[in-house]
C-alpha angles and dihedrals in degrees: 000000000000109000090201091061098030114023091182136022087248090061092053091046092059093056092043089051092055094046093048093047091053091050092049092049090052092049093049091048088053090055100253108167098198126043120182123193120199115219111170095167098083092064102020097050106019109040100038108088094212092052091047090054090050090054091049093047088053088055095254127127110229092198091055088048090055089057091047090052092050090052092047095046091051093044092060088063098039110123095000115135106257103179109114093007127102116205120205131187118207117205122182145157092242115268129210114169091336093309113123121214094207140029134208144101126270086233091088093060107020101096093044099041114034100052091048101047115094098216131122097218137024120206110199133183 
């Protein structure tokens, strides 16, 4: 991440939210019936103990970041026509040839995240 363009992860998240929303709007206008958003951060950054420590050492609160991500992931769907469209959210630990980049259980985030996300399907690995 370029600190000149994005001094904090929250700054980058705002731009990504706008870009993703525009892409989803275009897909829905084209008649796409299933839209899947990939959001690795919940598991990659917020359940893995090592990654959480890295966030904290950088002066960032991973629990606050979880809330920011929930708001952003919901905002990209806000006001988008949902009739006839299924929205899925993919969360993973990062996978390259069956090697995960992060570890951790969904238990750490489940009660905070799943009830608050406005998606029809969750794809977890």
